[in-house]
N, C-alpha and C positions, 0 to 999 in steps of 0.2 A: 234635437234642436233645443227643446225647452230645457233639458237637463244641462246642456252646454251653457245656455243663457243663465240659468240659476247659478252654475258654478262660477261664471264670470262675475256676476253680481256679488257673490260671496267673496271672491278674491279681491274685488274693489273695496269691500267693506273692511277686509283685513288691512288694506293700505291706508285707511283713514287715519289722519293725524290732525287732531283738533288745533294744535298750534299753528300748523301750516294752513289748514282750511279757513281759519278766521284771521290770519295774520295781516290781511290787507286793511283791517279795521284799525290796526295799531297806528298810533299817531293822533287819532281822534279819541281813542281810549288807551289806557296804559295796559301793559301785560297783566298787572295785578287786577285791574278792573275787568279784563277779559276773563280772568280766573273767577272773579266774583260772580259775573254773569252766568258762568257755567254752573254755579252752585244754587242759582235761584230757580224758583218754580212759579210759573204763570198759569192762571186758570183762564180758559177761554170757553165761553158758552156760545155755541153756534159756529159752524164752520162753512158758512155760505159765502156771500159776497165779500163782506169785510173779514169774517172770521178766518177763512182760508188764507187770505192775504196776510192777516195778522200772524198766523202760525208760521208761515214761511219766512216772513220778514224777521220775526223774533228768533227763529231758529238760526237764520243767517247772521243775526247779531251776536249769537253765541249763548243764548239762553239754554240751560241744560235740562230743564224739567217742565212738564206741562200736565195740567189736568184738562182734558178735552171732553166736552159734552156736545153731542149731536145725535139726533135720531132719524134725520131725513135722508133721502137719497137724491142723487143728481138726476135732473131732467133736462130736456131740450130748452126749456124756458130759462135755464140758468146760464146759457152760453154767453150772454152779453156781458157778464160781469164776474162770474165765480171762477176762481183760480183752478179748481179741480174739475170743472165741467168740460167734457169733450165727448166725442162719439164713443170713445173707449170706456167712458165711465157712466153712461146713461143707465139708470137703474141700480147703480152700485151705491152703497152707503157712503155718505160724505166723510164720516169718521174714518172708515177704513182707507179710503182714497187719500185723504189728507195726511193721515198718520204715516202712510207709506211714503208720500212725497217728502214729508219732513225727515223721515229716517234715511231717505236717499241723500239728504244734505248732511245729517249727523246721525249715524247709526247707533250712537251711544246715548241717545236721548232717553231720559226717564219720563215715561208717559203713563198716566193713569186714565183709563177710558171710562166714559159715562155714556154708553150707547142708547140709553133711554132718555137722555136729556137730564136737566136738573129738576128735581121734584122735592117736596118736603121731606121725603124719606131719605134722600141722599145729599141734600145741600150741605150738611155738616162735613161729610166725607169730601165733597167737591171743593170746599174751602179749606180743608185741613192741611196745614203746612204750606199754604200759598203765600207768596210775597206780594203779588199784585194781581188783581182781577181785571181782565180786559173784556168789556161788554161787546158781544157780537150777535146778540139775539135778534130774531126777526123783529121788525119794527113794532108789530102788534102783539108781541109776547109780554103783555102787561103784568100778568100774575107772576110769571117766572122772574121778570126783571125786578119787580118790587121785592120778591123774596130774596134774591141774590144780593141786591144792594143793601137790604136790611141786614143780611148776614155779614156782609163786609163791614158795615158800620159797627156792628156788635163786636166784631173781632179785630177792629182797628186795621183792616186791610185796605190799602189804597185801591181805588177803583177808577178806571179810565173808560169813558165812552166816546167813540168817534163815529158820528153819523154821516153817511154819504148822502149829500143833498145836491141834486143837479149835477154840476161838474165841480163840486167842491166838498169840503169837509168841515163839520162843526164838532168841536171837542169840548168836553167838560171833564175836570178831574175832581173826584170826591175823595178828600184826604182826611185821615184821622184828626179830630179836633176842629174841623171846619164844617161848613154847612153840609147836611146830608142830602142824599138823593130825594128822600121823602119830602123834606122841607123845601127843596128847590123846586121840584116839579109840582108839588101841591096836589097830587092825586088823592082823591077822596073815595071812600067806599061807595058813595052815592053817584059818582061820576060814571057815565056810560063809556063804552069803548071809544066812541067818537070824541067825547070830552077828553079822555086820556090821550088819544092820538093828537088832538090839537094842542094840548098842553105840552106834550113831548116835542112836537114840531117847533113851536114858538119858544119853548125853553131851550132847546138845542141851538137854535139860530135866531136870536132876538132881532137881528137886523133884517132877516128874511131876504137876503140878496138873491137866492136861487130862484125866486119867483120871476126874475127878469129873463132867465134862460128858458122858461117854460113857454112853449109855442102853442100847445094845445091842451087845455085843462080837462078835456074829455077823458084823458088817460089817467087822471087822478081821481080815485074814489076811495075815501076812507071807509065807506060802507062795505065795499067789495074787498077792502084790504089790499089795495094795489096802487102802484105809482111807478113812474119811469125811473130808470137808474142807468148809470154809466160805469164802465170799467175804470175810467179815470178817477171817479170819486172813491171807489173802493181802494185803489192803490194809494191815493192821497191819505185815506184813513189810516192805512197800514204805516205809512211813513210818519205821519203826525203822531199817532198813538205810540209807535215804536220809540220815537224820540222821547216822548214823555215818560214811558216806562223806563228807558235807560237812565234818565235823569233821576227818577224816583229811586231806582235800585242803587245807583252809584252815589246818590245824595250830592249831586252837583248840578249847577244850573238852576235857573228860576223855574219853579213849577207853580202856576197859578191855580188855586183851588176855587171851586164853586163857592159863591155865586159868580165867579169870573167866567165868562164865555168867550171862546176863541173860534173864529170861523175864517177859513180861506176859500175864496171863490175863484177858481182858475179861469172861468169864462169871463168874469168881470175884471180879473187881475187885481183883486182887492183883498185886503186882510182886515178883519174886524175884531176888535178886542173890547169887550163890554163887561162892566161889573153891574150885575142886575140885583140890586139890593132887594132882599126878601124873595128873590126868585119869581115864580109865577104869581105870587101874592102882590107883587108890585102893580100899582094901578095901570101903568103903561103896558105891562105884560097882559093884563086882563083885557085892555082895549085891543091889543094886537090879536089876541085869541078870538075876540068877537069879530074883528074885521076879517081875519082869515077864514072863519066859519062862513061868513057871508060870501066871500070870494069863491069858496069851493062849492057853495050852493048855486051860484050864478054862473055855471060853466057855459062857455060859448064855443 
């Protein structure tokens, strides 16, 4: 039975035709642009809630190459939002599961694996030959996020981060020649993890609309590194970030760079577009960070 199934999958791989597989995108992009996307390489760090959806969306868009970094395995707690989480994948490595899922869409993908995650020893290799970096790290992965964005800035690699917040998505583009991640979020060596978490939250979503859909603040704990999430937000992240990646790679359409912040909240049915001068060093941002800190301390 297993041998027959393996043979069937192999036969289907032989039938793969990239021109047919991604032909339904034509009209929104040209055949030449589809060919261009197939020659590009995207780096994704993290293959959980947003990262798994990013990978599948970008694969279906026609991206031909990926650098994928992930060390974690799937668990039952991932079921509510992660594309690869199921009874069949509990305990299995996310990198293995998601790479297989992507190759089921395009078996000819060029994939370079980083099963230990991104570390100082391999960050150069992770970013080598990459056209765009898509941030999908765990919210609290401060050291890794700082290191990767610094590497992107030094190599003039466009970097996109889309954060799932409530039932919406907050997005920032860090482009060569514009404000850097470090300058925007204003993380300091003296900042505690709580400080960095607050700055990241308010920097991503200056309007803070997602607070209106939060019905019980007891489930938010920066100290315990946890907060509520939804599958809708992860899928919105993939759609929004995928569109920005496409525009960057094809060099068409307006791409707003940080300090411009974009946020769509599906629950409120509202879109927010803000230019936050000086990023988190802006006096209004500092006030929002202080208010958010007090709100989270006074849970009810």
